[in-house]
Backbone bond lengths (Angstrom), bond angles and torsions (degrees), N, CA, C in turn:
res aa  C-N    CA-C-N  psi(-1)  N-CA   C-N-CA  omega(-1)  CA-C   N-CA-C  phi
1 M - - - 1.460 - - 1.541 107.41 -
2 I 1.344 114.35 133.53 1.466 120.66 177.31 1.518 108.61 -140.88
3 L 1.330 115.39 158.67 1.464 122.07 173.51 1.524 106.20 -118.06
4 L 1.322 116.54 129.25 1.457 122.00 179.78 1.521 110.88 -89.85
5 D 1.331 116.36 132.65 1.456 120.13 167.30 1.527 106.64 -68.05
6 T 1.302 117.24 160.73 1.458 121.83 -175.70 1.510 112.84 -55.65
7 H 1.326 117.11 -48.21 1.461 119.32 -177.15 1.541 110.98 -65.37
8 V 1.308 117.58 -32.05 1.467 119.48 178.46 1.497 110.46 -68.35
9 W 1.331 117.80 -40.39 1.468 121.45 174.93 1.535 110.65 -57.94
10 V 1.315 116.53 -50.40 1.461 121.03 -179.75 1.514 110.59 -60.54
11 W 1.313 117.16 -48.34 1.453 120.45 -178.58 1.515 111.30 -63.94
12 Y 1.312 118.36 -42.48 1.477 120.64 -178.31 1.526 110.44 -59.99
13 V 1.334 116.52 -41.27 1.464 120.16 -178.43 1.518 111.92 -78.11
14 S 1.330 117.20 -41.04 1.458 120.56 -169.44 1.515 115.77 -107.39
15 S 1.335 118.21 -31.03 1.471 121.79 -175.07 1.541 110.02 -146.94
16 P 1.306 117.26 65.43 1.478 118.70 -173.54 1.520 114.39 -60.41
17 E 1.321 118.11 -18.02 1.454 120.74 179.61 1.530 111.06 -64.89
18 Y 1.334 118.94 -16.47 1.467 121.88 178.30 1.541 112.65 -78.23
19 L 1.302 117.67 -14.74 1.453 121.42 -179.78 1.517 111.36 -78.79
20 S 1.323 116.39 145.42 1.456 119.39 172.46 1.525 108.29 -68.06
21 Q 1.306 116.04 161.82 1.457 119.79 178.40 1.533 110.87 -60.69
22 K 1.329 116.29 -44.02 1.460 120.27 -179.63 1.534 110.65 -62.68
23 A 1.354 117.19 -42.69 1.450 119.97 179.03 1.532 110.65 -62.34
24 M 1.327 116.67 -44.37 1.456 120.85 179.92 1.515 111.77 -62.62
25 E 1.314 117.39 -41.27 1.470 120.95 178.30 1.525 110.65 -63.70
26 C 1.318 117.75 -41.63 1.461 120.96 179.64 1.518 111.93 -65.46
27 V 1.344 116.19 -41.43 1.460 120.32 178.77 1.516 109.15 -64.30
28 E 1.323 116.88 -45.92 1.473 120.47 -178.21 1.532 110.89 -61.69
29 Q 1.341 117.44 -41.91 1.467 120.26 177.69 1.535 110.65 -63.08
30 A 1.305 116.75 -49.15 1.472 120.12 179.73 1.535 110.85 -63.70
31 K 1.310 116.42 -33.70 1.470 121.21 178.31 1.543 109.93 -61.50
32 R 1.309 116.35 -44.26 1.479 120.12 178.48 1.515 111.45 -60.28
33 E 1.330 116.26 -32.65 1.483 122.34 -179.36 1.527 110.95 -89.20
34 K 1.339 117.38 -4.03 1.463 122.56 -175.81 1.535 111.19 56.87
35 R 1.336 114.51 45.47 1.475 122.66 -175.85 1.526 110.71 -128.82
36 V 1.332 116.33 42.02 1.463 121.82 176.08 1.516 108.21 -102.99
37 F 1.331 116.53 113.25 1.457 120.71 -175.54 1.532 110.13 -105.04
38 I 1.320 114.37 147.31 1.468 122.34 177.79 1.511 106.97 -137.43
39 S 1.314 116.93 130.48 1.465 120.96 175.53 1.525 109.47 -70.08
40 C 1.318 117.29 140.38 1.462 120.42 177.12 1.538 112.14 -61.73
41 I 1.325 117.47 -21.62 1.480 118.95 176.60 1.515 110.31 -63.63
42 S 1.330 117.19 -23.33 1.474 120.06 178.10 1.527 111.27 -66.64
43 A 1.326 117.86 -33.24 1.478 119.33 175.59 1.526 110.07 -64.05
44 W 1.317 115.54 -40.61 1.466 121.28 177.03 1.539 109.88 -61.58
45 E 1.343 115.65 -45.50 1.474 119.79 179.42 1.516 111.65 -61.60
46 V 1.322 118.26 -44.39 1.453 121.48 -179.96 1.526 110.02 -61.45
47 A 1.322 117.41 -46.86 1.466 121.02 179.66 1.536 110.75 -61.21
48 L 1.314 116.38 -42.25 1.473 121.09 179.83 1.538 110.57 -63.90
49 L 1.320 116.62 -43.55 1.477 119.95 179.72 1.537 110.94 -63.38
50 V 1.311 115.95 -40.23 1.475 119.71 178.14 1.537 109.08 -64.57
51 K 1.329 116.77 -46.57 1.470 120.39 -178.78 1.523 111.56 -60.17
52 K 1.346 116.86 -37.36 1.468 121.31 -179.33 1.535 112.12 -81.18
53 G 1.332 116.88 -4.79 1.477 119.92 -179.75 1.523 113.25 79.19
54 R 1.316 118.40 13.25 1.468 121.03 -179.70 1.526 112.51 -91.85
55 L 1.352 116.10 -7.51 1.461 122.05 176.40 1.513 107.12 -140.66
56 Q 1.325 115.33 131.46 1.453 120.41 176.77 1.521 108.64 -116.11
57 L 1.315 116.07 128.82 1.449 122.90 177.38 1.529 107.77 -111.44
58 T 1.313 116.59 158.00 1.457 119.42 -179.51 1.527 112.82 -81.37
59 I 1.348 116.45 -10.66 1.459 122.26 177.45 1.530 109.07 -134.52
60 D 1.295 116.82 169.48 1.454 122.00 177.00 1.532 110.75 -54.06
61 V 1.325 116.21 139.62 1.463 120.30 -176.16 1.534 112.44 -59.55
62 G 1.310 117.79 -38.37 1.463 120.64 177.74 1.537 111.57 -63.38
63 D 1.321 115.88 -40.61 1.489 119.72 176.61 1.525 110.90 -68.11
64 W 1.332 117.15 -37.79 1.451 121.29 179.96 1.545 110.09 -61.81
65 I 1.320 115.75 -47.18 1.469 121.40 179.65 1.521 110.23 -65.58
66 S 1.324 117.34 -42.22 1.445 121.60 179.19 1.523 111.62 -60.92
67 R 1.309 116.83 -41.53 1.483 120.69 178.00 1.521 110.20 -64.91
68 A 1.327 116.96 -41.57 1.462 119.92 178.47 1.516 111.41 -62.64
69 E 1.336 116.66 -39.31 1.466 121.23 179.30 1.523 111.51 -62.03
70 K 1.310 117.48 -28.21 1.454 121.50 -176.70 1.540 112.83 -83.24
71 L 1.325 116.66 -11.94 1.470 118.43 177.75 1.525 108.17 -69.71
72 P 1.337 116.77 131.25 1.474 119.77 -170.92 1.535 114.62 -70.31
73 F 1.305 118.50 -16.56 1.480 120.47 -177.42 1.504 113.89 -93.57
74 F 1.355 118.04 -11.28 1.470 120.40 176.36 1.514 109.29 -90.90
75 Q 1.336 114.90 136.27 1.472 120.86 173.61 1.536 106.44 -125.17
76 F 1.320 115.50 119.47 1.446 120.62 -179.08 1.527 110.49 -89.14
77 V 1.326 116.02 132.08 1.450 121.87 -175.17 1.514 108.69 -104.64
78 P 1.345 117.05 115.29 1.461 120.12 177.91 1.541 111.02 -66.07
79 I 1.320 115.67 155.92 1.447 120.43 176.72 1.526 106.72 -86.71
80 D 1.322 116.08 109.65 1.467 119.93 177.96 1.528 109.57 -102.91
81 N 1.316 116.57 -178.79 1.455 120.58 -178.02 1.510 112.90 -61.98
82 A 1.328 117.41 -38.34 1.476 119.94 -179.61 1.529 110.83 -63.33
83 I 1.334 116.76 -41.66 1.468 120.27 178.42 1.524 109.37 -66.58
84 A 1.322 117.12 -45.19 1.458 120.57 -179.05 1.532 110.87 -58.40
85 L 1.321 116.28 -47.41 1.475 119.72 179.94 1.507 112.28 -65.75
86 K 1.326 117.18 -43.24 1.467 120.45 -179.69 1.529 110.12 -60.30
87 S 1.331 116.59 -39.01 1.466 119.92 -177.85 1.535 111.87 -63.39
88 V 1.311 117.19 -30.40 1.477 121.42 -178.36 1.530 110.53 -72.83
89 Y 1.315 117.15 -31.96 1.472 121.60 -172.45 1.527 114.03 -101.06
90 L 1.325 117.80 18.10 1.458 119.62 174.41 1.514 108.08 -78.44
91 S 1.309 118.15 117.63 1.451 120.70 -177.16 1.509 111.67 -90.15
92 G 1.327 115.05 148.04 1.448 120.98 175.56 1.510 115.51 72.00
93 L 1.312 116.72 21.68 1.476 120.48 -178.11 1.501 108.91 -118.65
94 H 1.335 116.45 146.40 1.448 120.20 179.43 1.526 110.64 -60.02
95 P 1.350 117.52 161.13 1.468 119.71 -168.17 1.531 116.12 -82.62
96 D 1.334 120.75 2.14 1.466 120.46 -178.50 1.527 110.76 -57.27
97 P 1.342 116.76 115.60 1.476 119.76 -173.52 1.530 112.71 -64.82
98 A 1.294 118.28 -36.22 1.477 119.21 -179.91 1.511 110.64 -66.17
99 D 1.328 117.29 -44.97 1.479 119.85 177.46 1.519 110.37 -60.64
100 R 1.312 116.73 -42.22 1.463 120.27 -179.49 1.536 110.44 -62.12
101 I 1.318 117.24 -40.97 1.476 120.43 179.60 1.524 110.70 -68.11
102 I 1.339 117.10 -39.65 1.462 119.69 179.15 1.534 109.53 -65.94
103 I 1.307 117.75 -43.32 1.471 120.79 179.03 1.537 110.25 -63.87
104 A 1.322 117.15 -43.75 1.471 120.73 177.98 1.521 110.57 -59.94
105 T 1.311 116.39 -39.47 1.478 120.77 178.13 1.517 109.88 -62.69
106 A 1.334 117.47 -45.83 1.453 120.69 179.91 1.512 111.02 -60.51
107 L 1.340 115.89 -44.25 1.466 119.85 -179.08 1.534 111.52 -63.53
108 L 1.316 116.69 -44.29 1.460 119.73 -178.63 1.520 112.79 -70.89
109 L 1.335 116.95 -29.03 1.473 120.42 174.39 1.534 111.74 -77.54
110 G 1.334 115.40 -22.27 1.473 119.70 -172.73 1.512 110.47 71.88
111 A 1.342 116.14 34.79 1.443 121.63 -175.75 1.522 110.79 -116.16
112 P 1.330 117.99 140.79 1.444 119.58 171.75 1.517 109.63 -67.37
113 M 1.316 116.02 152.95 1.466 122.20 -178.42 1.514 108.76 -108.40
114 V 1.342 116.62 129.41 1.454 120.95 176.92 1.519 106.41 -90.71
115 T 1.338 116.08 116.94 1.457 120.64 -177.29 1.526 109.99 -155.52
116 K 1.315 114.41 148.10 1.478 121.37 171.61 1.537 108.90 -95.81
117 D 1.292 118.61 -12.45 1.460 124.02 -174.17 1.522 109.66 -62.25
118 E 1.338 116.33 114.11 1.459 121.43 -176.21 1.532 112.80 -65.61
119 K 1.319 117.64 -33.85 1.468 120.88 179.10 1.543 109.85 -64.72
120 I 1.312 115.69 -40.75 1.476 119.03 179.33 1.521 109.15 -71.65
121 R 1.323 117.30 -41.72 1.460 120.11 -179.58 1.519 111.98 -63.93
122 A 1.336 117.08 -27.32 1.455 120.66 179.11 1.526 112.30 -83.77
123 Y 1.326 117.30 -12.67 1.449 120.41 -178.74 1.543 109.49 -73.46
124 H 1.304 116.30 125.11 1.469 122.01 -172.33 1.528 113.63 -70.24
125 G 1.314 117.05 -16.17 1.461 118.58 -172.02 1.511 117.78 -84.96
126 V 1.349 117.19 -10.21 1.459 118.72 -174.30 1.534 109.96 -131.88
127 E 1.327 116.53 140.76 1.448 121.15 175.76 1.543 107.55 -79.21
128 T 1.342 115.82 132.50 1.465 119.14 179.75 1.515 111.18 -126.29
129 I 1.301 114.41 158.61 1.462 122.36 178.03 1.525 107.02 -128.65
130 W 1.292 116.01 132.48 1.458 120.31 169.24 1.538 108.54 -152.68
């Protein structure tokens, strides 16, 4: 079981060559087990990046997300109260709310997080893979 950071989800679907070998191997293994988790906040982040022009997709963002939701190995994790509360009380972490929610999701799932983000990888509270 793994949780993908937003950029890893985008890269895996659209540009897998950006993933490290270790990250790709972990995603492929979890994919076979149908245990690849993505926080729903990542859909919000993808839509926001597209709206701001910082991410370009080859299809409409809503269609892109819908197609990803239909892949049988991805499981989207809604933001519930436990995740919301946990994200507020993460100490020593930068204030980005989406990152905090994704980290809280990983912690509550007990899943390592696949991320290239150095700030997240340096955070002592979550296991990361890159």
